[in-house]
C-alpha positions in Angstrom: 90.9 135.6 144.0 89.4 136.8 140.7 85.9 136.3 139.4 85.5 134.0 136.4 82.3 133.3 134.5 82.0 130.0 132.8 79.2 128.3 130.8 78.3 124.7 130.4 80.4 124.2 127.3 83.6 125.1 129.1 83.1 122.2 131.5 84.2 119.8 128.7 87.7 121.3 129.1 88.0 121.2 132.8 88.8 118.7 135.5 85.7 118.3 137.8 86.3 116.9 141.3 82.7 116.1 142.0 80.0 114.9 139.6 77.0 117.3 140.3 75.0 117.9 137.2 74.7 121.4 135.8 71.2 122.8 136.7 71.8 126.5 136.2 73.9 129.0 134.5 75.7 131.1 133.6 77.6 130.6 136.9 80.4 132.8 138.4 83.6 131.4 139.9 86.6 132.7 141.7 89.9 131.3 140.5 93.0 130.4 142.6 96.2 129.6 140.6 98.5 126.9 142.0 100.4 123.7 141.4 99.0 120.1 141.2 101.3 117.2 142.1 100.4 113.8 140.7 100.4 111.3 143.6 99.2 108.1 141.9 98.2 106.7 138.5 96.4 103.3 138.9 94.1 101.2 136.7 90.6 102.4 137.1 88.0 100.3 138.8 85.7 98.5 136.4 82.6 99.9 138.0 83.9 103.5 137.7 82.9 106.1 135.1 85.6 105.3 132.5 86.9 105.9 129.0 87.0 102.6 127.1 90.7 102.6 126.2 92.6 101.4 129.3 91.3 103.9 131.8 93.3 105.0 134.8 92.5 106.9 138.0 94.8 109.9 138.4 95.0 111.4 141.9 96.6 114.7 142.6 97.2 117.2 145.4 96.7 121.0 144.9 98.8 123.7 146.5 97.9 127.4 145.9 100.7 129.8 144.7 99.7 132.4 147.2 100.3 131.4 150.8 97.3 133.5 151.8 95.1 131.0 150.1 96.5 128.0 152.0 93.1 127.1 153.2 92.2 126.2 149.6 94.9 123.5 149.4 93.4 120.1 148.6 94.6 116.5 148.6 93.5 113.3 147.0 91.6 114.9 144.1 90.8 112.9 141.0 91.7 114.2 137.6 88.9 113.4 135.1 87.9 114.6 131.7 84.7 115.3 129.9 81.8 114.6 132.3 83.9 113.0 135.0 85.6 110.2 133.0 88.7 108.5 134.1 91.1 109.2 131.2 92.9 106.7 128.9 96.4 105.7 130.0 97.9 106.5 126.6 96.8 110.2 127.0 98.0 110.4 130.6 101.4 109.2 129.6 101.5 111.5 126.5 100.8 114.5 128.7 103.5 113.6 131.2 101.0 113.0 134.1 103.3 110.7 136.0 103.7 110.2 139.8 105.6 113.1 141.2 105.1 115.4 138.2 103.9 118.9 138.8 101.6 120.9 136.6 100.0 124.4 136.6 96.5 124.2 137.9 93.7 126.6 138.6 91.1 126.0 141.3 87.6 127.5 140.5 85.2 128.0 143.4 81.6 128.8 142.6 80.3 132.2 143.8 77.0 132.4 141.9 74.7 129.9 140.3 74.1 126.2 140.8 76.9 124.6 138.7 79.6 122.3 139.9 80.9 123.8 143.2 84.6 123.3 142.7 86.6 122.7 139.4 90.3 122.2 138.8 91.6 123.1 135.4 95.0 122.2 134.0 95.7 125.0 131.4 98.8 123.3 130.0 97.2 119.9 129.5 95.4 119.1 126.2 92.1 117.8 127.6 90.5 117.7 124.1 93.2 115.1 123.1 92.2 113.1 126.1 88.6 113.1 125.0 89.6 112.2 121.4 91.5 109.2 122.8 88.8 108.3 125.3 86.7 106.2 122.9 88.9 106.1 119.8 89.5 102.8 118.1 93.2 102.2 118.2 94.9 101.2 114.9 96.7 97.8 115.2 100.4 97.9 115.2 101.7 97.0 111.8 104.0 94.0 111.3 105.5 92.1 108.4 105.4 88.4 107.8 108.2 86.5 106.0 108.2 82.8 104.8 111.2 80.7 103.8 111.1 79.2 101.2 108.6 81.1 99.1 108.1 78.0 96.9 109.1 74.4 96.7 109.5 72.9 93.2 110.5 69.2 93.8 108.4 67.4 96.4 106.9 63.9 96.7 103.9 62.6 98.6 104.8 62.0 102.3 107.7 64.4 102.3 107.9 66.6 105.4 108.0 70.1 104.0 108.9 72.6 106.7 108.2 76.3 106.0 109.9 78.9 108.3 107.8 81.9 109.3 109.1 85.1 111.0 107.5 88.4 111.9 108.9 91.9 112.4 107.3 95.1 113.7 107.1 98.0 111.3 109.3 100.9 112.2 107.4 103.2 114.6 104.8 100.5 115.4 106.4 98.7 118.3 104.4 96.0 120.0 105.2 93.3 122.6 102.1 91.3 121.6 102.7 88.0 119.8 101.5 87.3 116.2 99.2 84.3 115.9 100.1 82.1 112.9 97.7 79.7 111.2 97.9 77.8 107.9 95.8 75.7 105.6 96.5 73.7 102.5 94.8 71.5 100.0 95.6 67.8 99.8 98.0 67.9 102.7 98.4 67.5 106.5 99.4 70.8 108.1 100.7 71.6 111.6 101.9 74.9 113.1 104.4 75.1 115.9 104.4 77.3 117.8 101.1 79.1 117.0 102.3 82.4 118.4 105.6 84.1 117.8 107.3 87.4 118.6 110.0 89.2 116.5 113.1 87.1 116.7 111.3 83.8 117.0 110.6 81.2 114.3 107.3 79.3 113.6 107.6 76.1 111.7 104.7 75.1 109.4 104.9 71.4 108.5 103.1 70.4 105.3 103.0 66.7 104.3 101.4 66.4 100.8 99.0 63.6 100.0 97.8 64.3 96.4 96.2 61.8 94.1 97.8 61.5 90.6 95.6 60.4 87.7 96.2 57.0 86.2 97.5 58.5 82.9 100.0 60.8 84.6 103.1 61.3 82.5 105.3 63.3 84.9 108.6 65.1 84.3 111.2 63.8 81.8 113.6 61.2 83.1 116.9 62.4 84.3 115.7 65.9 85.2 118.3 67.5 87.3 117.7 71.2 86.8 114.7 73.5 87.5 112.0 73.3 86.7 111.4 69.7 87.6 108.2 69.4 85.6 104.6 70.5 86.2 103.2 68.5 89.1 100.1 68.8 91.2 100.1 72.0 93.3 99.6 72.1 97.1 98.9 75.7 97.9 99.7 76.7 101.5 97.9 79.8 102.8 99.5 81.4 105.8 97.9 84.0 108.0 99.4 86.2 110.7 97.1 88.1 113.1 97.7 90.6 115.8 95.4 93.2 117.4 93.0 93.1 114.5 95.8 93.4 111.9 96.4 90.7 109.4 99.2 89.7 107.0 99.1 86.7 104.6 101.4 84.7 102.4 101.0 81.8 100.0 103.6 79.1 99.2 103.2 76.8 96.2 104.5 73.2 96.5 105.0 71.3 93.3 104.3 67.6 94.0 105.6 65.0 91.7 105.4 61.1 91.7 108.3 59.5 93.4 109.5 57.7 96.5 112.2 57.9 99.2 114.8 55.2 98.5 117.7 56.7 100.4 116.6 57.1 104.0 118.8 54.2 105.1 121.9 55.6 103.4 121.1 59.1 104.6 121.0 57.9 108.2 124.5 56.3 107.7 125.8 59.6 106.4 124.3 61.5 109.4 125.7 59.0 111.8 129.3 59.5 110.5 129.1 63.0 112.2 127.3 62.1 115.4 130.2 60.7 117.5 132.4 63.6 116.6 129.7 66.2 117.4 129.0 64.5 120.8 132.7 64.7 121.7 133.8 68.0 120.2 130.5 69.9 120.7 128.7 68.6 123.7 127.0 72.0 124.0 124.8 71.0 121.0 123.4 68.1 123.0 123.6 65.8 119.9 124.5 62.2 120.9 123.8 58.7 119.7 120.6 58.7 121.7 119.2 61.8 120.0 115.9 61.0 118.2 115.4 62.3 114.7 112.5 62.7 112.2 113.8 62.0 108.7 112.6 63.4 105.3 114.0 63.4 101.8 114.6 66.7 100.1 114.7 67.4 96.3 114.2 63.7 95.5 114.8 64.1 91.7 118.3 65.6 92.0 120.7 62.8 90.9 124.3 63.9 91.7 124.0 65.5 95.1 121.5 63.9 97.4 119.8 66.0 100.1 118.1 64.8 103.3 116.8 66.5 106.4 116.6 65.3 110.0 114.7 67.1 112.8 115.4 66.6 116.5 113.6 68.6 119.2 116.3 71.4 119.0 118.0 71.0 115.7 117.4 70.8 112.0 120.3 68.9 110.4 120.7 69.0 106.6 122.7 66.1 105.3 124.2 66.2 101.7 126.5 63.8 100.0 128.2 63.7 96.6 127.6 60.6 94.6 131.1 60.3 93.1 134.2 58.1 93.3 136.9 58.7 96.0 138.3 61.2 96.8 135.3 63.3 95.7 132.6 61.5 97.7 132.2 64.1 100.3 129.4 64.5 102.9 128.2 67.8 104.5 125.9 68.7 107.4 124.4 72.0 108.3 122.8 72.7 111.7 120.0 75.1 112.3 118.6 75.8 115.8 114.9 75.4 115.5 112.5 78.2 116.5 115.2 80.8 116.8 116.8 81.0 113.3 115.9 80.5 109.7 119.4 79.9 108.5 122.0 77.3 109.6 124.6 78.3 112.2 127.1 75.6 111.8 128.5 73.5 108.9 130.9 70.6 108.7 132.4 68.4 106.0 133.9 64.9 105.7 136.0 65.3 102.5 135.7 61.6 101.6 133.4 59.1 103.4 135.6 56.1 102.2 139.0 57.6 103.2 141.4 55.4 105.2 142.1 56.4 107.8 138.7 58.0 108.3 139.0 61.8 108.7 137.4 63.9 111.4 134.8 66.4 110.2 136.1 69.8 109.6 134.3 73.2 109.8 133.2 74.7 106.5 131.7 78.0 105.4 128.1 78.2 106.7 125.6 78.6 103.8 122.9 81.2 103.9 120.1 78.7 103.6 119.1 75.0 103.9 117.8 73.3 100.8 114.2 72.2 101.2 
């Protein structure tokens, strides 16, 4: 063994095995090189002397390099940093201190003075990094928030406006924590389902406008069939995503115009033209005559192609039909799985809804979005 003199400042860089306060110095130590084997890494007891960031108790065994020093072998020692603190898990993992791992270690035994009697030092471990991480405030993992659609230009009071929200982790900032979604809007009823999502999941924000138009309201020109639909009253939806102290926001403007839904009955007839065929040809969808739907008109001021949406527990069905004479009076449906996708996954067409004999629906190219 070789003599080693240390002062109190050096103790911030060592691994004490007992917590006896320094009462004298300088002290002299004899050092014994060896190997430490990590035998356990467990969450630290809440009543221990801990770092604040997910502290763990790291236990190791010490074996001297020289067999002549076998009497200095030790088992069940606790690796601590600073003044006897259980270190943060993130630092322990970063330094490779895992069960079964072996690390160079020097045992120091006091030979003079009244300092800590026995100290274990890991020369290849960055103890200062552990101290830096001990009480550091961790930056929240970054994420992005996307909303579809980003605006709605043709909406009437009472229309069910469904906004689709997704999140994604920023590259290099992986997190398995969900993002909490909330939303508010003026002059509208707002619901959020589900309120927490992970990447790959979809949150639906339902906004039902209830604005009050002034008595002298003039509205858009009659026969409007192209954007813009006219300047209506704005419902502004403010969306917030929160995770680990980080926040992302988005706003969606909804242009509300006077109008009413006069086509729900016919839209239901168009929808039901597809239902028996879906039940027979695609039982995996679970869509049958008993499926319950929530209806809402879409783009109520478009005249030639009428749009309608139906929501079941699992599906969003977009129904469109062409207001023309046979054989150009087609009907389409698009199907989007709710809460897992923002785009439709299936699309079918009836080429003419008055053809005789009545044709079966046929698959068609799936569009990249659903009109809202």
